[in-house]
C-alpha positions in Angstrom: -10.0 -25.8 -35.1 -8.9 -27.6 -31.9 -11.7 -28.5 -29.6 -11.1 -27.3 -26.0 -10.8 -30.2 -23.6 -12.3 -30.3 -20.2 -10.7 -31.7 -17.1 -12.4 -35.1 -17.4 -11.0 -35.6 -20.9 -7.5 -34.7 -19.7 -7.9 -37.1 -16.8 -9.0 -39.9 -19.2 -6.1 -39.4 -21.5 -3.7 -39.4 -18.6 -5.4 -42.4 -17.0 -6.1 -40.7 -13.7 -9.1 -39.2 -12.0 -10.2 -35.5 -12.5 -9.3 -34.9 -8.8 -5.7 -35.8 -9.5 -5.5 -33.4 -12.5 -7.0 -30.7 -10.2 -4.5 -31.1 -7.5 -1.6 -31.0 -10.0 -3.0 -27.9 -11.8 -3.4 -26.1 -8.4 0.0 -27.4 -7.1 -1.6 -29.1 -4.1 0.0 -32.5 -4.6 0.2 -34.7 -1.6 -1.8 -32.4 0.6 -5.0 -34.4 0.3 -4.2 -36.8 -2.6 -0.9 -38.6 -3.0 0.6 -38.0 -6.5 3.7 -39.9 -7.6 6.4 -38.1 -9.7 5.6 -40.4 -12.7 1.9 -39.6 -12.5 2.5 -35.9 -12.3 4.8 -36.0 -15.3 2.2 -38.0 -17.3 -0.5 -35.5 -16.5 1.7 -32.5 -17.3 2.7 -34.2 -20.6 -1.0 -34.5 -21.6 -1.6 -30.8 -20.6 1.4 -29.7 -22.8 0.4 -31.8 -25.8 -3.3 -30.7 -25.7 -2.8 -27.1 -24.7 -5.3 -27.6 -21.9 -6.2 -24.5 -19.8 -8.6 -25.0 -16.9 -11.6 -22.9 -16.9 -11.4 -20.7 -13.8 -15.0 -21.3 -12.8 -14.5 -25.1 -12.9 -11.3 -24.8 -10.9 -13.0 -22.7 -8.3 -15.8 -25.2 -7.8 -13.2 -28.0 -7.1 -10.9 -26.0 -4.9 -13.4 -23.6 -3.4 -10.8 -20.9 -4.0 -10.5 -18.2 -6.6 -6.8 -17.3 -5.9 -7.9 -13.7 -6.1 -7.3 -11.0 -3.5 -9.4 -7.8 -3.6 -7.6 -4.5 -2.8 -9.8 -1.7 -1.6 -8.4 1.8 -1.9 -9.5 5.4 -2.6 -7.5 6.5 -5.6 -4.4 5.4 -7.3 -2.2 8.2 -6.0 1.6 7.7 -6.3 1.7 6.0 -2.9 -1.2 3.6 -3.5 -0.2 2.9 -7.1 3.3 1.9 -6.0 1.9 -0.2 -3.1 -0.6 -1.9 -5.5 2.3 -2.7 -7.9 4.2 -4.4 -5.1 1.1 -6.3 -4.0 0.7 -7.5 -7.5 4.3 -8.6 -7.8 4.2 -10.4 -4.4 0.9 -12.0 -5.1 2.1 -13.3 -8.5 5.0 -15.1 -6.8 2.4 -17.0 -4.7 0.2 -17.8 -7.7 -2.4 -15.2 -6.7 -4.1 -12.4 -8.6 -5.1 -9.0 -7.2 -8.1 -6.9 -8.2 -8.3 -3.2 -7.2 -11.6 -1.8 -6.0 -11.6 2.1 -6.0 -14.0 3.9 -3.6 -12.9 7.5 -4.3 -13.7 8.0 -0.6 -17.4 7.0 -1.0 -18.7 4.9 1.9 -21.5 3.4 -0.2 -19.0 2.1 -2.8 -16.9 0.5 0.0 -20.0 -1.1 1.5 -20.9 -2.4 -2.0 -17.5 -4.0 -2.6 -17.7 -5.8 0.8 -21.2 -7.1 0.0 -20.1 -8.3 -3.4 -17.2 -10.2 -1.8 -19.7 -12.3 0.1 -20.4 -14.3 -3.1 -16.9 -15.8 -3.0 -15.5 -13.8 -5.9 -12.3 -13.2 -3.9 -10.6 -15.3 -1.2 -9.7 -12.2 0.9 -9.5 -8.5 1.0 -6.6 -6.0 1.7 -8.3 -2.8 2.8 -6.0 0.2 2.1 -8.9 2.8 2.2 -10.4 4.6 5.1 -13.4 6.8 4.8 -16.5 7.6 7.0 -17.4 4.4 8.9 -14.6 2.3 7.4 -13.2 0.8 10.6 -16.6 -0.3 11.9 -17.5 -1.6 8.5 -14.4 -3.7 8.2 -14.9 -5.1 11.7 -18.6 -6.0 10.9 -17.7 -7.8 7.7 -14.8 -9.7 9.2 -17.0 -11.0 12.0 -20.1 -13.2 12.1 -22.2 -13.9 10.1 -20.0 -12.8 7.1 -16.4 -13.9 8.1 -14.6 -12.2 5.3 -10.9 -12.5 5.3 -9.9 -8.8 5.8 -6.5 -7.3 6.4 -6.4 -3.6 7.1 -3.7 -0.9 6.4 -4.0 1.3 9.4 -3.9 1.4 13.2 -5.0 -1.7 15.1 -8.6 -3.0 14.8 -10.2 -5.7 17.1 -9.6 -9.2 15.7 -8.4 -7.9 12.3 -4.7 -8.2 11.2 -3.4 -4.7 10.6 -0.2 -3.2 9.3 1.3 0.2 8.6 4.7 1.8 8.3 6.1 3.3 11.5 4.7 6.9 11.2 6.2 8.0 14.6 9.7 7.1 13.4 9.0 8.8 10.1 8.2 12.1 11.8 11.2 11.7 14.2 13.6 11.0 11.4 12.3 13.9 9.3 12.7 16.4 12.2 16.2 15.3 13.2 17.4 15.4 9.6 16.3 19.0 9.0 17.4 20.1 12.5 20.9 18.6 12.3 21.3 20.1 8.8 20.9 23.5 10.5 17.4 24.5 9.6 15.5 26.2 12.4 12.4 27.9 11.0 10.6 24.6 10.5 7.1 23.7 9.5 4.8 20.7 8.7 2.9 20.9 5.4 0.0 18.7 4.4 -2.0 16.0 6.0 -3.8 17.1 9.1 -3.0 17.8 12.8 -4.1 14.3 13.7 -1.7 12.4 11.4 0.8 10.4 13.5 3.8 11.4 11.3 2.9 15.1 11.7 2.4 14.7 15.5 5.7 12.9 15.8 7.5 15.7 14.0 5.8 18.4 16.1 6.7 16.5 19.3 10.3 16.1 18.3 10.5 19.8 17.6 9.0 20.7 21.0 11.5 18.4 22.7 14.3 20.3 20.9 12.8 23.7 21.9 11.9 24.5 18.3 8.7 26.5 17.7 7.2 25.6 14.3 6.3 28.4 11.9 3.6 26.3 10.1 1.4 23.5 11.3 -1.4 21.5 9.6 -5.0 22.2 10.5 -7.9 19.9 11.0 -8.8 19.7 7.3 -6.8 16.9 5.6 -4.7 18.0 2.7 -3.3 15.2 0.6 -4.1 15.7 -3.1 -2.5 18.0 -5.7 -5.1 20.7 -6.1 -5.8 21.3 -2.4 -2.0 21.1 -1.6 -1.2 23.7 -4.3 -3.8 26.0 -2.7 -2.4 25.5 0.7 1.1 26.2 -0.6 -0.1 29.5 -2.1 -1.5 30.4 1.3 1.6 29.4 3.2 3.9 31.5 0.9 1.6 34.5 0.8 0.8 34.7 4.6 3.9 33.4 6.3 6.8 35.8 6.9 9.5 35.0 7.3 9.1 31.9 5.3 10.1 28.5 6.9 13.6 27.5 5.9 12.6 23.8 6.2 9.4 21.9 5.6 8.3 18.3 6.3 5.7 17.4 3.7 3.0 14.9 4.4 3.7 12.9 1.2 5.7 13.0 -2.0 2.5 14.2 -3.8 2.1 17.1 -1.4 5.8 18.0 -1.8 5.4 18.0 -5.6 2.5 20.4 -5.3 4.6 22.7 -3.1 7.5 22.5 -5.5 5.4 23.6 -8.4 4.0 26.6 -6.5 7.5 27.5 -5.2 9.0 27.5 -8.7 6.2 29.8 -9.9 6.8 32.2 -7.0 10.6 32.3 -7.6 11.3 30.4 -4.3 14.4 28.2 -4.6 14.5 24.6 -3.2 16.6 24.0 -1.1 18.3 27.5 -1.1 15.3 29.3 0.3 13.2 26.3 1.7 14.5 22.8 2.2 11.9 20.1 1.6 11.6 16.6 3.0 8.6 14.4 2.2 7.3 11.0 3.1 6.7 7.8 1.0 9.8 7.7 -1.3 7.7 6.8 -4.3 9.4 6.5 -7.7 8.5 10.1 -8.4 10.7 11.4 -5.6 13.8 10.8 -7.6 12.6 12.6 -10.7 11.5 16.0 -9.4 13.7 19.2 -9.7 15.4 19.0 -7.4 15.0 15.4 -6.4 13.1 15.0 -3.1 14.5 13.8 0.1 11.9 11.4 1.5 11.1 8.8 4.2 11.2 5.4 2.5 8.2 3.4 3.8 9.4 0.0 2.6 6.8 -0.9 -0.1 8.2 -4.4 -0.6 7.8 -5.3 3.1 4.4 -3.6 3.3 3.2 -5.8 0.4 4.8 -9.0 1.8 3.2 -8.4 5.2 -0.2 -7.8 3.8 -0.1 -10.9 1.6 1.2 -13.1 4.4 -1.6 -12.0 6.7 -4.4 -12.5 4.2 -3.0 -15.9 3.1 -2.9 -16.9 6.8 -6.6 -16.0 7.2 -7.5 -17.8 4.0 -5.8 -20.9 5.4 -7.8 -20.6 8.6 -4.9 -19.4 10.7 -4.2 -16.3 12.8 -1.2 -14.3 11.9 1.6 -14.4 14.5 1.1 -10.7 15.2 -2.2 -8.9 14.8 -0.5 -5.5 14.2 2.8 -4.9 12.6 4.8 -1.7 12.3 7.0 -1.7 9.2 10.4 0.1 9.7 11.3 3.2 7.7 14.5 4.9 6.6 15.6 8.3 5.4 16.7 8.8 1.8 18.5 12.1 1.4 18.5 13.9 -2.0 19.1 17.5 -3.1 15.9 19.0 -1.8 17.1 19.1 1.8 20.9 19.2 1.4 22.6 22.0 3.2 25.5 22.1 0.7 23.1 22.5 -2.2 21.7 25.5 -0.3 25.0 27.2 0.2 26.2 26.3 -3.3 29.3 24.6 -2.1 
């Protein structure tokens, strides 16, 4: 059985100091210690021949970095699962790992994850979740005496890098697509009245002189069960039915699709649907969903760039960034599919 080497033994075999081995392992050559090409190759040869793998705890002590980014979110809904996947891919390209922390909307869990992070188990945090007190909580832990490296997915916060896709443009694109396709009995389904994408759709409708037949209320609707109940209510109480709906998310649209099929309502022949997120699921429903693409790759890239800047002791160039969106049209909102031509 091969005995596992430590960093000092590798250094001795290569004829260098442990510090040199450390900077080579962590790809930090010539930042603090100059390492020639010949020395680097010699060290790497010893590593290959011995099968040396550095213990993470030892590496952390030397570099004072874990190379781990914590991701705080509520649940792994299709949106957050896809965003987390892109965060993992992007982080891996930078030699980083990500660890998700799920709060399920519980403030005490969110508080607990932030406190745990004070022991240095992660280099930074990307906060995707918002629950009661979240915004104040993130500001508190990002400031003195804690100074956690926090990047937030949402509207601007004082002194914290924030990012979000352009919700106003999402709502505007959704309205104009349905309106230009000839739909006039329009509604907004899911989310709440305070959501920016919904407000933008409602504003664009008002500017065009269109009175909406269905609007979201104060209570937020974003998960399958509650969206299905809301769809039942809309279909039972609203006559005539809307001929076009902008759904808060792909998940909400899928709930509406399910209820509509049970009720014998055809999509898009009776009601055209357009959703937001453009997760992978949108292309596999029946019919496939038209959706606003929120640009997951750029969301992930922006989040990682910002948190890495904080870790390096720098401020991002922009404290808040809107990520551009685009419309992806599929069968669920096509006029020709409705007419059968």
